[in-house]
C-alpha positions in Angstrom: -10.5 13.0 -3.8 -8.8 9.8 -4.7 -5.8 9.1 -2.5 -5.0 5.5 -3.6 -5.2 5.0 -7.3 -4.3 1.4 -7.2 -7.2 0.5 -4.9 -9.5 3.4 -5.7 -9.7 4.7 -2.1 -11.0 8.2 -1.5 -9.9 10.5 1.3 -13.3 10.3 2.8 -13.2 6.5 3.0 -9.8 6.5 4.6 -10.9 9.2 7.1 -14.1 7.4 8.1 -12.5 4.0 8.4 -9.7 5.4 10.6 -12.1 7.1 12.9 -14.6 4.2 13.1 -11.9 1.6 13.8 -9.6 3.8 15.9 -6.9 2.9 13.3 -3.7 5.0 13.1 -1.7 3.0 10.4 -2.5 3.3 6.7 -1.9 -0.4 6.2 -4.4 -1.3 8.8 -6.9 1.2 7.3 -6.4 -0.3 3.9 -6.9 -3.8 5.2 -10.1 -2.7 6.9 -11.2 -1.4 3.5 -10.5 -4.8 1.9 -7.0 -4.8 0.6 -3.5 -3.7 1.4 -1.4 -1.0 -0.3 0.1 -1.8 -3.7 2.7 0.7 -4.9 2.8 2.7 -1.6 2.9 6.1 -3.2 -0.3 7.1 -1.3 0.9 6.1 2.1 2.2 9.5 3.2 -1.0 11.2 2.1 -3.1 8.5 3.8 -1.1 9.0 7.0 -1.8 12.7 6.9 -5.5 12.1 6.5 -5.5 9.6 9.4 -3.6 11.9 11.7 -6.0 14.8 10.9 -9.0 12.5 11.5 -7.7 11.6 15.0 -6.8 15.2 15.7 -10.4 16.2 15.0 -9.6 18.0 11.8 -11.2 17.4 8.4 -8.9 15.9 5.8 -6.9 18.5 4.1 -4.5 17.3 1.4 -1.3 19.4 1.4 0.2 18.0 -1.7 -1.2 16.2 -4.8 -0.1 12.7 -5.6 2.6 12.6 -8.2 0.5 10.1 -10.2 -2.4 12.5 -10.3 -0.3 14.8 -12.6 0.4 12.0 -15.1 
């Protein structure tokens, strides 16, 4: 599932990058993927994915992004 529409980042990419790099901050994960956040709408969802990754849970998105409904 796409999490960041501005950069085209998927939940799996965010999860894998956070785990591999031991990263806990969405901005650092995005930088490791090649760019920083743009509008920031995705940051709460990205943080949830990162927290789940470090807690040993698979990413489970609890809410859809507002932009996804547009």
